[in-house]
C-alpha positions as CSV (number, residue, x, y, z in Angstrom):
1,X,-59.6,17.4,-59.7
2,X,-62.2,20.0,-58.6
3,X,-64.0,22.3,-61.0
4,X,-65.6,25.7,-60.2
5,X,-69.2,26.6,-60.4
6,X,-68.7,28.0,-63.8
7,X,-68.1,24.6,-65.4
8,X,-70.4,24.2,-68.4
9,X,-71.1,20.8,-69.9
10,X,-72.8,20.8,-73.2
11,X,-73.6,18.8,-76.3
12,X,-72.9,19.6,-79.9
13,X,-75.8,18.8,-82.3
14,X,-75.4,17.9,-85.9
15,X,-76.5,20.8,-88.1
16,X,-75.4,19.2,-91.4
17,X,-76.0,16.2,-93.5
18,X,-72.7,14.3,-93.4
19,X,-71.1,11.6,-95.5
20,X,-73.6,9.1,-94.0
21,X,-76.4,10.9,-95.8
22,X,-78.4,11.5,-92.7
23,X,-80.2,14.8,-92.9
24,X,-81.4,16.6,-89.8
25,X,-84.5,18.7,-89.8
26,X,-84.9,21.9,-87.8
27,X,-87.4,19.9,-85.7
28,X,-84.6,17.4,-85.0
29,X,-82.4,20.2,-83.7
30,X,-85.1,21.6,-81.5
31,X,-85.8,18.1,-80.1
32,X,-82.1,17.6,-79.4
33,X,-82.1,20.9,-77.4
34,X,-85.2,19.8,-75.4
35,X,-83.6,16.4,-74.7
36,X,-80.3,17.9,-73.8
37,X,-81.9,20.1,-71.2
38,X,-84.0,17.2,-69.8
39,X,-80.8,15.1,-69.5
40,X,-79.1,17.8,-67.4
41,X,-76.7,19.3,-70.0
42,X,-75.9,23.0,-69.4
43,X,-75.5,24.0,-73.0
44,X,-76.0,23.1,-76.7
45,X,-73.8,24.0,-79.6
46,X,-75.2,24.4,-83.1
47,X,-72.5,24.6,-85.7
48,X,-72.3,27.0,-88.7
49,X,-71.6,25.6,-92.1
50,X,-73.2,28.3,-94.3
51,X,-72.1,26.7,-97.6
52,X,-71.3,23.2,-96.3
53,X,-68.0,21.4,-95.6
54,X,-68.0,17.9,-97.1
55,X,-71.7,18.2,-96.3
56,X,-74.8,19.9,-97.5
57,X,-75.3,23.4,-96.1
58,X,-76.7,23.8,-92.6
59,X,-79.5,25.8,-91.0
60,X,-78.6,29.2,-89.8
61,X,-77.3,28.5,-86.2
62,X,-78.8,31.8,-84.9
63,X,-82.3,30.9,-86.1
64,X,-81.9,27.3,-84.9
65,X,-80.9,28.4,-81.5
66,X,-83.8,30.8,-81.3
67,X,-86.1,27.9,-82.0
68,X,-84.4,25.9,-79.3
69,X,-84.7,28.8,-76.9
70,X,-88.5,28.8,-77.4
71,X,-88.7,25.2,-76.1
72,X,-86.1,25.4,-73.2
73,X,-85.7,27.4,-70.0
74,X,-82.2,26.9,-68.7
75,X,-80.1,25.6,-71.6
76,X,-77.2,27.9,-72.7
77,X,-77.4,28.3,-76.4
78,X,-74.0,28.5,-78.2
79,X,-72.7,28.7,-81.7
80,X,-69.8,26.5,-82.6
81,X,-68.3,28.4,-84.5
82,X,-70.2,31.3,-86.2
83,X,-68.3,32.9,-89.1
84,X,-69.4,36.5,-89.1
85,X,-67.1,37.6,-91.9
86,X,-69.3,35.8,-94.5
87,X,-72.5,37.6,-93.2
88,X,-73.8,41.1,-93.1
89,X,-72.8,42.3,-89.7
90,X,-75.8,44.6,-89.3
91,X,-78.2,41.7,-89.9
92,X,-76.2,39.3,-87.8
93,X,-76.1,41.8,-84.9
94,X,-79.9,42.1,-85.1
95,X,-80.5,38.4,-85.3
96,X,-78.1,37.8,-82.3
97,X,-79.7,40.6,-80.2
98,X,-83.1,39.0,-80.9
99,X,-81.8,35.5,-79.7
100,X,-80.1,37.0,-76.7
101,X,-83.2,38.9,-75.5
102,X,-85.6,36.1,-76.3
103,X,-83.5,33.6,-74.4
104,X,-83.1,36.0,-71.5
105,X,-79.3,36.1,-71.9
106,X,-78.6,32.4,-72.4
107,X,-76.9,32.9,-75.8
108,X,-73.2,32.5,-76.2
109,X,-71.6,33.6,-79.5
110,X,-68.6,31.5,-80.4
111,X,-66.9,33.1,-83.5
112,X,-64.0,32.1,-85.7
113,X,-62.5,32.4,-89.1
114,X,-64.0,29.1,-90.4
115,X,-62.7,25.7,-91.0
116,X,-62.2,23.5,-93.9
117,X,-60.1,23.5,-97.0
118,X,-59.0,26.8,-98.5
119,X,-61.3,26.0,-101.5
120,X,-64.3,25.8,-99.2
121,X,-63.4,29.0,-97.3
122,X,-62.8,30.9,-100.6
123,X,-66.3,29.7,-101.8
124,X,-67.8,31.4,-98.7
125,X,-66.1,34.6,-99.6
126,X,-67.4,34.4,-103.1
127,X,-70.9,34.2,-101.6
128,X,-70.1,37.3,-99.5
129,X,-68.7,39.3,-102.4
130,X,-71.9,38.6,-104.4
131,X,-73.8,40.7,-101.8
132,X,-71.5,43.7,-102.3
133,X,-73.2,45.4,-105.2
134,X,-71.6,48.5,-106.7
135,X,-68.1,47.8,-105.4
136,X,-64.9,46.6,-106.8
137,X,-64.3,44.0,-104.1
138,X,-63.5,40.6,-105.4
139,X,-63.6,37.3,-103.6
140,X,-59.8,36.6,-103.9
141,X,-59.0,39.9,-102.3
142,X,-61.5,39.4,-99.5
143,X,-60.2,35.9,-98.9
144,X,-56.6,37.3,-98.6
145,X,-57.9,39.9,-96.1
146,X,-60.4,37.7,-94.3
147,X,-58.9,38.5,-90.9
148,X,-59.5,42.2,-91.4
149,X,-63.0,41.5,-92.7
150,X,-63.6,39.4,-89.5
151,X,-62.3,42.2,-87.3
152,X,-64.5,44.8,-88.9
153,X,-67.6,42.6,-88.7
154,X,-66.9,42.1,-85.0
155,X,-66.4,45.8,-84.5
156,X,-69.7,46.6,-86.3
157,X,-71.6,44.1,-84.2
158,X,-70.1,45.2,-80.8
159,X,-70.8,48.8,-81.6
160,X,-74.4,48.2,-82.7
161,X,-75.0,46.4,-79.4
162,X,-73.5,49.2,-77.3
163,X,-74.3,52.4,-79.1
164,X,-77.7,54.1,-79.6
165,X,-76.9,55.3,-83.1
166,X,-74.0,54.3,-85.3
167,X,-72.4,55.7,-88.4
168,X,-69.7,53.4,-89.7
169,X,-67.0,54.0,-92.3
170,X,-64.8,50.9,-92.6
171,X,-62.8,49.3,-95.3
172,X,-65.6,46.8,-96.0
173,X,-68.8,48.2,-94.4
174,X,-70.2,51.7,-94.5
175,X,-73.5,53.0,-93.3
176,X,-75.1,56.1,-91.7
177,X,-77.1,56.5,-88.5
178,X,-78.3,52.9,-87.8
179,X,-80.1,52.6,-84.5
């Protein structure tokens, strides 16, 4: 079987402390990135577990990848899988743009709805709702509409990356003239 030039072979690094109790430091993640590049891997994936999944919570994958970018030259830097719907999309867009520019375009954003039991995913939405001061949003309703929240987060981020000035009036996010 032949593969094209666009074949990417990468390694996933542990961004959480699992049931074995092994905790990985941010320095461990950076070292893994440096070693992956030295071993000839094309990419590294840092996972997102904002509030943990049978584990302790993880480091922010965007910040971890930025640290790895500082120590590597060719390694593609990927999230596996970022859950934007439990973050502020304006801040996430800014963090990602910083990583993308700093790494000279090596960043690959993998996004998804999250994994784990419904209880764990609901807990993430409770964390998100706690940031929505002055609204009547509640975690249970956000959880039920998480696909729409996800879509709106992605729309906000895409537009922030492509428009000079953005006013946004969505169901979940609203702001004026952000540049």
